C-alpha positions in Angstrom: 30.5 41.3 -18.1 31.8 38.3 -16.2 29.6 35.9 -14.4 30.9 37.3 -11.1 29.8 40.9 -11.9 27.7 42.6 -9.2 25.1 43.5 -11.8 24.3 39.9 -12.4 24.1 38.9 -8.7 20.6 38.3 -7.3 19.2 41.3 -5.4 18.5 39.1 -2.4 19.1 35.5 -1.6 16.2 33.4 -0.3 16.4 32.3 3.3 16.1 28.8 4.5 12.6 29.6 5.7 11.5 30.6 2.3 13.0 27.4 0.8 11.2 25.3 3.3 8.0 27.2 2.6 8.4 26.4 -1.1 8.9 22.8 -0.4 5.9 22.7 1.8 3.8 24.5 -0.8 4.8 21.9 -3.5 2.9 19.2 -1.6 -0.6 20.7 -1.8 0.0 21.5 -5.4 1.0 17.9 -6.2 -1.4 16.2 -3.9 -4.6 18.2 -4.7 -3.8 17.6 -8.3 -3.4 13.9 -7.6 -6.7 13.9 -5.8 -8.4 15.6 -8.8 -6.8 13.0 -11.2 -8.1 10.2 -8.9 -11.6 11.7 -8.9 -11.5 11.8 -12.7 -10.3 8.2 -12.8 -13.1 7.1 -10.4 -15.7 8.8 -12.5 -14.4 7.1 -15.7 -13.9 3.6 -14.2 -16.2 3.4 -11.1 -13.3 1.6 -9.4 -13.7 2.3 -5.6 -10.0 2.3 -4.9 -9.6 5.6 -6.8 -11.7 7.3 -4.0 -9.3 5.9 -1.4 -6.4 7.3 -3.3 -8.1 10.7 -3.6 -8.9 10.7 0.1 -5.3 10.0 1.1 -4.0 12.6 -1.4 -6.3 15.3 0.0 -5.4 14.4 3.6 -1.7 14.7 2.7 -2.3 18.0 1.0 -4.1 19.3 4.1 -1.1 18.4 6.4 1.3 20.4 4.3 -1.4 23.0 3.5 -1.7 23.6 7.2 2.0 24.3 7.4 1.8 26.7 4.5 -1.2 28.4 6.1 0.7 28.9 9.4 3.7 30.3 7.6 1.6 32.6 5.5 -0.3 33.8 8.6 2.9 34.4 10.5 4.5 36.3 7.6 1.4 38.4 7.2 1.3 39.3 10.9 5.1 39.9 11.3 5.5 42.0 8.2 2.2 43.7 8.2 3.5 47.3 7.8 6.3 46.5 5.4 6.0 46.9 1.6 4.1 44.1 -0.1 1.6 43.7 2.7 -1.4 43.6 0.2 0.4 40.8 -1.7 1.0 38.8 1.5 -2.6 39.3 2.5 -3.9 38.2 -0.9 -1.7 35.1 -0.6 -3.0 34.4 2.9 -6.6 34.6 1.7 -5.8 32.2 -1.2 -4.0 29.7 1.1 -6.8 29.9 3.7 -9.5 29.3 1.1 -7.4 26.4 -0.3 -7.1 24.9 3.2 -10.8 25.5 4.1 -12.2 24.1 0.9 -9.7 21.2 1.0 -11.0 20.3 4.5 -14.6 20.4 3.1 -13.4 18.2 0.3 -11.8 15.8 2.7 -15.1 15.5 4.6 -16.9 15.0 1.4 -14.6 12.3 0.2 -15.0 10.6 3.6 -18.6 9.7 2.7 -19.7 6.5 1.3 -17.5 5.5 -1.7 -20.2 5.7 -4.4 -21.3 9.2 -3.3 -18.0 10.6 -2.2 -17.0 12.0 -5.6 -19.9 12.9 -7.8 -20.3 16.5 -9.0 -19.6 18.1 -5.6 -16.5 16.1 -4.9 -15.1 16.7 -8.4 -15.9 20.5 -8.2 -14.2 20.7 -4.8 -11.2 18.9 -6.1 -11.0 21.3 -9.1 -11.3 24.4 -6.9 -8.7 23.3 -4.4 -6.3 22.3 -7.2 -6.8 25.7 -8.8 -6.3 27.5 -5.5 -3.1 25.5 -4.8 -1.8 26.4 -8.3 -2.8 30.0 -7.7 -0.9 30.1 -4.4 2.2 28.7 -6.1 1.8 31.2 -9.0 1.6 34.1 -6.5 4.7 32.8 -4.7 6.9 32.2 -7.7 5.7 34.8 -10.2 7.9 37.6 -8.9 10.4 39.0 -11.4 13.7 37.1 -11.5 16.5 39.3 -10.0 18.8 38.0 -12.8 16.5 39.4 -15.4 16.2 42.8 -13.6 20.0 43.2 -13.5 20.4 42.7 -17.3 
């Protein structure tokens, strides 16, 4: 089979909207992970600047997380009756939880520097990072059309 064979072509190409959604989703994954790393660094060193880094990383993750949440909500509402509705709803729930707990985490990190991380701040950072990674996993764990065609 040649590389131009129809059997090897992807079943469906992604739209520009899905590409932008993927780019927007990469920011909460990276920035919530950075916030978690900064929290761990603060707990190991007691250097106040790490809490500032964590606060800014969480704020940036929330900006892009809001975009991802809006897109997920729109996709869930527009395509409610189409196949895959349960998957879209589960994704919406994960992204909404990521955003809500990220907002709580941002408020927690806005407290006094010495008490902003602690057990609660670290736990919130861990949970929001796991939710962001879970959302990315849900988005990109679909079977590859190239593999299905083989």
